[in-house]
C-alpha positions, 0 to 999 in steps of 0.5 A: 147111210143116215136113217133120216133119208129112209122112206117106206117102199110105199112112199118110194113108189108114190114118189116114182109114180109106180106100183110098190111091186116095181120098187120090190123088183128093183130091191130083188134085182139088187138095184136098190138096198132095202133096210128092214126095221121093225117089220117094215122095209125102208129104202134110201130116198135119194137112191130111190129117186135115181132109179129110172122106170120104163112106165112113169105116170105124168104128174100133170094128167095122172095118166100113163104116158105112151100109147094110152095117151093117144087114145081118142086123139084122131077123128075120122070125121064120122062115128065108128063102132063095132055094130054088126050091120056095118061089119056085115055090109063091109064083109059082103062087099069084100067077098063080092069083089073078085079083086080082079082089075 
């Protein structure tokens, strides 16, 4: 393994769009070899680039992909909220209805 291909764990995490802990976890699992040099942990940048992570951040938006990307994407056509008056009104209507047809 050439030493010019080595990068610190922090750099590998930035390149992959994950936290350092994800890289350390892969090292612990044996998916990625770690090379300690002068108190720092290095990994091969080519090997680190091959790793697949479940949750990767989008480079364009900087936001997490998946469910969070959908927040606020649907409009019901009226404002929604958690104010007590509307909740109380809805509960009163449901309790008053005997649900018999």
